[in-house]
N, C-alpha and C positions, 0 to 999 in steps of 0.2 A: 319637948316638942308636943304641942297640943294636937289633938286629933285622935282618930280611932286606928286600931291595928286591924288590918284586913288580911285574912289568910286565904290564899288561893291554893286548892289542892292541885298538885302536879302529878304526873305519871309515877314518879319514883320518890318525890319529896314534896314538901310544902314550902311555899314562899310567903313570907310575911312582909307586908309593906305598910308603913305608917302613912296614912292619908288624912287630908283635911276631911272633916265630917261630911261636907257636901259631896265629896267625890265617891264616898263609899257606896251609896245606892247605884250609881252608874257602874262602878267596877263590879258589883255583885250581879247586875243585870247582864253584863258582858260575859260573865262566866256561866251563868245559868242558861243563857240563850246565846251561845257563841254563833257568829256568822257562819253559814255553811261554806263549803269549799267553792261552790258555784257563785255565791255572793262575793267572796273574796276575789274571785277571778272576773267579776263583773258581767256574768252571764245573765241576760234578761230573756224573758219569754218571746219577745218579738224579733230576736236576732237570727241571722243565718250563720251557722257554725259548722266548721269542718274539723275533723280529728284525723291526724295522719300519724303513721308510725305505729309502734306497739303501745297503744294507749290501753290502760287497764280496763277490763270489762266493767268493774264497779263504777268507774268514772263515766264510761259510756252510758251505763244505765241511769246515772244521775242526770246526764244531759238529756237523754230520751224522756225522762220523767218531766223535765222542765220545758223542753222545746218541742215544736211540731215536727221539725226535720233536723236531723243531724247527718251530715255527709261524712262517710268514712270510706276507707279503702284506698285512697290515693287521689281521687278526684277532688277538686276544690271549686266551688261555685264562684263565678265572678262576683265581686261585690260582697264577699264574706265579711261579716262584722267581726268575727273572731275565728282565728285558725289556731288549733293546738297542734304542735309538732313535738311528738315524743322522740327524743334522740338519745341513743345510748353510746354513740361513738362520734368523734369529731367530724368524720366524713359526712355524716348526716346533716351537719350544719350548712353544708354547701347548698342545701335546698332553699335556704332563707332568701337569697336574691330573687329566685323565681317565684316564691310564694308572696313576696312583697307586692307584686303586681295584682294579685287577686284580692287584696285587702281593700275594703270600702273606705272612703274618707272617714276618718274618725275611728277606724277599726284597729284591731290589735292582733299581733302574732305572739302567742305564748309558746316558749320553748321549754318543754318539760325534760329535765335531765336528772341523773342520779345526784343525790346530795353528797357533798363532801368528797366525791370521788375524783379520781385523776383522769377518768375517761373523757369527761367534758367539764371544763372549769368555767367559772363566771367570765373569766378573761376570754376564753374561746368564743363564748356567745357574743361578747362585746365586739370582738374583732369581726366576726361574721356579720353582725348587725351593721357595723360601720361600713363594711364593704358593700352592703345592700342599700346604704343611705338611710338606715333606720336608726332610731334613738333607743337606747336601753333605759327602761324605767325600773320600777321596783321589782324585787323578787318576792315570791309568795311561797310559803310552805305548802306544797301540793299534797304531800303525804309524808309519813315518817321516813320514807326512803328517797323521796324526790322533791326537787325544787322547780318552780315555774318562773322563768324570766320573761318580763313583759317588754315586747318590742313594738314600737309605733312607727308609722311612716313619717317622712319628713314633714315639718310643720306646714309647708305650703299645701301638701295634699290633705292634711287634717283640716285646714281652714275651708277647703272646698265643700266639705260636708256640712258646714254651719249655715 
C-alpha cells in the first residue's frame, strides 16, 4: 500500500494509520490543534445559552470565557440557542418536553449524561426526545466521563429560523 504511516499518540497507546500522502498534513493539523469542546458542541459567541443541572464548573468557566451571558440555576431564557441539561438519572430526562419550548428555531438541546453507565442510556435519551417531538442527532464526547447527546426541535420549527 502506497502512502505514509501516520502515528497519533493516544492517552495509553499509539495508533498507526496508513494514509495517502495528501491526507497526512490534514491529520497532523487535527491532532496538533484539536477542536475545543465548545467548538464540537457548536457554541458561538453570539448565542444565548442556558446550563441546567449539575454542570461541571470547568465547563461553565469555558462558556463564560466565550459568551457574554450564560444563564444557570434553573431558569431558561425564551429563544435560547443552546440549552445544556446535565442529567444523572432517568427522571431528569422528564424535563426535555418543557425545555423544548424554550429553544429558538435552529437551536439545540444537549443532554449531558454519564458515559457507558446504566443510569441513563442513549436509548433513554432517544425515548424522551421522541416524546418531546425532538430528533436525536450525533453524540459528542463531552469529557472522559460524560457524553453529550444532541437533540433538535422538529424540522418545521427549525425552518422558521431560516
